[in-house]
C-alpha positions as CSV (number, residue, x, y, z in Angstrom):
1,M,0.0,0.0,0.0
2,S,2.8,2.3,0.9
3,N,4.6,1.6,-2.5
4,L,1.4,2.4,-4.4
5,L,1.1,5.7,-2.7
6,H,4.6,6.8,-3.5
7,L,4.1,5.8,-7.1
8,E,1.0,7.9,-7.4
9,M,2.7,10.9,-5.9
10,A,5.7,10.6,-8.3
11,Q,3.3,10.4,-11.3
12,E,1.5,13.5,-10.1
13,R,4.8,15.5,-9.8
14,E,5.8,14.4,-13.3
15,Q,2.4,15.6,-14.7
16,N,2.9,19.0,-13.0
17,L,6.2,19.3,-14.9
18,I,4.6,18.6,-18.3
19,S,2.4,21.0,-20.2
20,D,0.8,20.4,-23.7
21,T,1.1,23.0,-26.4
22,S,-0.9,23.5,-29.6
23,D,1.7,21.6,-31.7
24,G,1.3,18.5,-29.7
25,A,4.8,18.6,-28.2
26,E,5.4,18.3,-24.5
27,Y,7.7,20.7,-22.6
28,L,8.8,21.0,-19.0
29,S,7.0,23.7,-17.1
30,V,9.5,25.1,-14.6
31,P,7.9,26.6,-11.5
32,P,8.6,30.3,-10.9
33,P,11.7,31.1,-8.8
34,P,11.2,32.4,-5.2
35,P,11.0,36.2,-4.8
36,L,14.3,38.1,-4.5
37,P,15.2,39.4,-1.1
38,P,14.6,43.1,-0.5
39,P,17.4,45.4,-1.7
40,F,20.0,46.4,0.8
41,L,19.3,49.9,2.0
42,S,22.4,51.9,2.9
43,P,22.1,54.1,6.0
44,P,20.9,57.6,5.4
45,S,23.8,60.0,4.7
46,E,24.6,62.9,6.9
47,P,22.4,66.0,6.1
48,S,24.3,68.8,4.3
49,R,25.4,71.6,6.6
50,N,25.2,74.1,3.8
51,K,22.4,76.6,3.7
52,L,20.2,76.9,0.7
53,Y,21.8,80.1,-0.4
54,Q,25.3,78.4,-0.3
55,I,24.0,75.4,-2.4
56,L,22.5,77.8,-5.0
57,A,25.8,79.6,-5.3
58,Q,27.9,76.5,-5.9
59,D,29.6,76.2,-9.3
60,R,28.3,79.6,-10.3
61,L,30.2,82.6,-11.2
62,P,29.1,86.2,-10.6
63,V,28.6,88.6,-13.5
64,T,31.4,91.2,-13.4
65,G,31.7,94.8,-14.5
66,D,30.1,98.1,-13.5
67,R,27.2,97.9,-15.9
68,K,26.6,94.5,-17.4
69,E,24.6,92.8,-14.6
70,V,22.5,95.8,-13.7
71,K,21.7,96.3,-17.4
72,M,20.5,92.7,-17.5
73,L,18.2,93.4,-14.5
74,V,16.7,96.4,-16.3
75,Q,16.1,94.3,-19.4
76,S,14.5,91.5,-17.4
77,R,12.0,93.8,-15.7
78,P,10.7,96.1,-18.4
79,N,7.5,96.9,-16.5
80,S,9.3,98.0,-13.3
81,F,10.7,101.2,-14.8
82,K,8.5,104.0,-16.1
83,K,8.8,104.5,-19.8
84,D,8.2,108.3,-19.4
85,L,11.4,108.7,-17.4
86,Q,15.1,108.7,-18.4
87,W,17.1,106.2,-16.4
88,L,20.7,106.9,-15.2
89,L,22.8,104.1,-13.9
90,I,25.9,104.8,-11.7
91,N,27.7,101.9,-10.2
92,K,31.2,100.7,-9.2
93,Y,31.5,96.9,-9.3
94,V,32.2,95.0,-6.1
95,P,33.0,91.3,-6.0
96,S,30.6,88.7,-4.6
97,L,31.3,86.5,-1.6
98,I,28.9,83.9,0.0
99,Q,28.9,84.1,3.8
100,D,29.5,81.1,6.1
101,G,27.4,81.6,9.2
102,P,26.3,85.0,10.6
103,Q,29.0,87.0,8.7
104,C,26.8,89.3,6.7
105,G,28.3,92.5,8.0
106,L,31.9,91.4,7.6
107,V,31.2,90.0,4.1
108,A,29.6,93.3,3.1
109,L,32.7,95.2,4.5
110,W,35.0,92.8,2.5
111,M,33.1,93.6,-0.7
112,A,33.2,97.3,0.0
113,G,37.0,97.1,0.6
114,H,37.6,96.7,-3.1
115,L,36.5,100.3,-3.7
116,L,38.6,101.7,-0.8
117,N,42.3,100.9,-0.9
118,M,43.5,98.0,-3.1
119,C,46.8,98.0,-1.3
120,E,45.0,97.2,1.9
121,V,42.5,94.6,0.7
122,Q,42.2,92.0,3.4
123,G,40.9,88.4,3.2
124,L,37.7,87.7,5.0
125,K,39.5,85.6,7.6
126,E,41.7,88.5,8.6
127,I,38.6,90.8,9.0
128,V,36.8,88.2,11.1
129,D,39.9,87.6,13.2
130,C,40.3,91.3,13.8
131,A,36.7,91.8,14.7
132,K,36.9,88.9,17.2
133,A,40.1,90.2,18.7
134,R,38.6,93.6,19.3
135,G,35.5,92.1,20.9
136,Y,33.1,93.4,18.2
137,T,31.8,89.9,17.4
138,A,31.7,86.3,18.6
139,Q,30.4,84.4,15.6
140,G,30.9,87.0,12.8
141,E,27.7,89.0,13.6
142,M,27.9,92.8,13.7
143,F,25.1,94.5,15.7
144,S,26.9,97.8,16.2
145,G,27.4,100.4,13.5
146,A,30.0,102.2,15.7
147,N,32.1,99.0,15.9
148,M,31.7,98.5,12.1
149,V,33.2,102.0,11.6
150,K,36.2,101.3,13.8
151,L,36.8,97.9,12.1
152,A,36.6,99.4,8.6
153,E,39.1,102.1,9.4
154,E,41.5,99.6,11.0
155,V,41.5,96.9,8.3
156,F,41.2,99.1,5.2
157,Q,43.0,102.3,6.4
158,C,40.0,104.3,5.1
159,H,37.7,107.0,6.4
160,A,34.2,106.0,7.6
161,D,31.3,108.3,8.4
162,L,28.5,107.0,10.6
163,L,25.1,108.5,9.7
164,N,22.0,108.2,11.9
165,N,18.3,108.6,11.2
166,G,18.3,106.5,8.1
167,L,18.5,107.3,4.4
168,M,16.1,110.3,4.2
169,G,16.4,114.0,5.0
170,T,19.8,115.6,4.6
171,N,21.3,112.1,4.6
172,K,19.8,111.4,1.2
173,A,21.9,113.9,-0.7
174,R,25.0,112.9,1.1
175,I,24.5,109.2,0.3
176,M,23.8,109.9,-3.4
177,Q,26.8,112.3,-3.8
178,H,28.9,109.6,-2.1
179,L,27.7,107.0,-4.6
180,F,28.3,109.4,-7.6
181,A,31.9,109.7,-6.3
182,G,32.3,106.0,-6.7
183,Y,32.4,105.0,-3.0
184,P,30.5,102.3,-1.2
185,V,27.8,102.5,1.5
186,L,27.0,99.9,4.2
187,V,23.4,99.6,5.3
188,P,21.8,97.2,7.9
189,Y,18.2,96.1,7.1
190,D,15.8,93.3,7.7
191,E,16.2,90.5,5.0
192,D,13.2,88.9,3.4
193,F,13.2,85.4,1.9
194,N,14.4,86.8,-1.5
195,H,17.1,88.9,0.3
196,E,15.2,92.2,-0.3
197,P,14.4,94.6,2.6
198,C,11.4,93.9,4.7
199,L,9.9,94.8,8.0
200,R,10.6,92.3,10.8
201,K,11.6,94.7,13.7
202,G,15.2,93.6,13.4
203,H,14.5,89.9,13.8
204,K,16.1,89.3,10.3
205,A,18.8,91.9,10.6
206,H,21.3,91.7,7.8
207,W,23.9,93.9,6.1
208,A,24.3,94.9,2.5
209,V,26.8,97.0,0.5
210,I,25.4,99.7,-1.8
211,S,27.7,100.3,-4.8
212,G,25.5,102.4,-7.0
213,A,22.0,103.6,-8.0
214,L,19.5,103.6,-10.8
215,L,17.8,107.0,-11.1
216,G,14.6,107.9,-12.9
217,L,14.9,111.4,-14.2
218,K,12.4,113.9,-15.6
219,Y,14.8,114.9,-18.4
220,K,17.6,113.5,-20.4
221,P,21.0,114.0,-18.6
222,S,23.7,116.1,-20.2
223,K,25.5,114.5,-23.1
224,D,28.7,116.2,-21.8
225,F,28.8,113.8,-18.8
226,Y,26.5,110.8,-19.8
227,E,26.1,108.5,-22.7
228,E,23.0,106.5,-23.8
229,D,23.0,102.7,-24.0
230,S,23.0,101.5,-27.6
231,A,20.5,98.7,-27.0
232,I,18.2,100.3,-24.4
233,P,16.9,103.7,-25.3
234,G,16.4,105.9,-22.3
235,L,19.2,104.2,-20.2
236,F,22.3,106.4,-19.6
237,Y,25.7,105.9,-18.0
238,Q,28.4,108.2,-16.7
239,R,31.1,108.7,-19.4
240,V,34.3,107.1,-18.5
241,N,37.1,109.4,-17.3
242,V,34.9,112.5,-17.7
243,P,34.9,114.5,-14.4
244,G,32.2,116.8,-13.3
245,A,29.2,114.5,-13.1
246,H,27.1,115.2,-10.0
247,Y,23.9,114.0,-8.4
248,P,21.0,115.7,-10.4
249,E,18.8,116.1,-7.3
250,D,16.3,118.5,-8.9
251,T,15.3,116.1,-11.7
252,V,15.2,112.8,-9.8
253,V,11.8,111.2,-9.6
254,E,12.7,107.6,-8.5
255,I,15.8,105.9,-7.1
256,Y,16.7,102.2,-6.9
257,L,19.8,101.3,-5.0
258,V,22.3,98.7,-6.5
259,A,23.0,96.3,-3.6
260,K,24.9,93.1,-2.9
261,Q,24.8,91.0,0.3
262,G,26.4,87.7,1.4
263,K,23.7,85.3,0.5
264,S,23.7,85.7,-3.3
265,L,26.3,86.3,-6.0
266,K,23.9,88.7,-7.8
267,Y,23.3,92.4,-7.7
268,Q,19.7,93.5,-6.7
269,L,17.8,96.7,-7.4
270,W,16.0,97.9,-4.3
271,P,13.6,100.9,-4.1
272,Y,15.2,103.6,-2.0
273,D,12.2,104.1,0.2
274,Q,12.0,100.3,0.9
275,V,15.6,100.3,2.1
276,H,15.0,103.3,4.3
277,N,11.9,101.9,5.9
278,S,13.6,98.6,6.7
279,N,16.6,100.3,8.1
280,M,14.5,102.5,10.4
281,Q,12.7,99.7,12.3
282,L,15.7,97.6,13.5
283,T,14.7,97.7,17.1
284,E,14.7,94.1,18.5
285,F,17.0,91.1,18.7
286,S,15.5,88.0,17.2
287,P,13.8,85.8,19.8
288,K,14.9,82.7,17.9
289,R,18.6,83.7,18.2
290,E,18.1,84.7,21.8
291,C,17.1,81.1,22.6
292,D,19.5,79.2,20.3
293,G,22.3,78.9,22.9
294,T,24.8,80.8,20.8
295,V,26.8,83.7,22.1
296,Y,26.4,87.0,20.3
297,V,27.9,90.5,20.9
298,I,25.0,92.9,21.4
299,P,25.4,96.6,22.4
300,D,24.5,97.2,26.1
301,S,21.5,99.3,25.0
302,G,20.3,96.8,22.5
303,V,20.0,96.3,18.8
304,E,18.1,99.5,18.3
305,S,21.1,101.6,19.5
306,G,23.5,99.6,17.3
307,L,21.6,99.3,14.0
308,C,18.4,101.3,13.8
309,G,18.8,104.2,11.3
310,V,22.6,103.5,10.8
311,V,24.2,104.2,7.4
312,I,28.0,104.0,6.9
313,L,29.8,105.9,4.2
314,L,33.3,104.5,3.3
315,Q,36.0,106.2,1.3
316,P,39.7,106.1,0.8
317,L,41.9,108.4,2.8
318,S,43.2,111.4,0.9
319,Q,46.9,111.7,0.2
320,D,47.4,114.1,3.0
321,Q,45.6,111.7,5.4
322,N,47.7,108.8,4.2
323,Q,50.9,110.8,4.8
324,S,49.9,111.7,8.3
């Protein structure tokens, strides 16, 4: 009985291996293989320490030159600039540098240094080290305009004027005349997600260097001092090596400031009033930073005393000042 059972089971296994096809031939039907084991999953990699703005800047090169990039901005935003105005661009190129940590003020100063004294241009590390040695900063942050003035004069052997009460009033003409002379301006402001000025009570305090301006004028500027762009009618530039150009205050209708800061390689055009309004409301230290366990150097009387309404004009020393 046992032998018969084994014989029937063997015949059944053989039948399972044979299948008939339409041509009458018989083939072995191989059962499907067992499923593959799940793929080996490598452990998750360490998250990148780079900020988004650092990642975006990787492998990119800034556009150089006094005019080229700002001209591209004007071309890309044709509806932003009134067609019934004549537009005058003044700018002195400053190089770009992406900050590493809260170094926005020191990076802005490094950029500005290239318009001050090329014999005294310092690397960012030297500027950071000097600021730390003087007790102006702990992490690279700069919450004091007065300390920024002292640092600039030490590392670049330049002259620095500290203005208060923002960019309006009598300061406006001084700032514009300073830019027309080809000198940089440092401005603290609240930084929005796109790096433009916003209103956050100082919680997003940031520094930028202003190297020029785009002015909307009622009338065409004098051909003796300015030339029109060959590709963009109504856009004018200062003639190279022609002295005598000055801020045409009486004919100015609109002003955009040409700005750079440490989270982008690109120039930006910011409405003058927008920069002033942001600069004038820097009154509070960020609650988020206050609780992050990091040491920052804050003026004894707070962020408001150090940054609110602060504008810094930088220029090279005169020959007489250098000799003294």
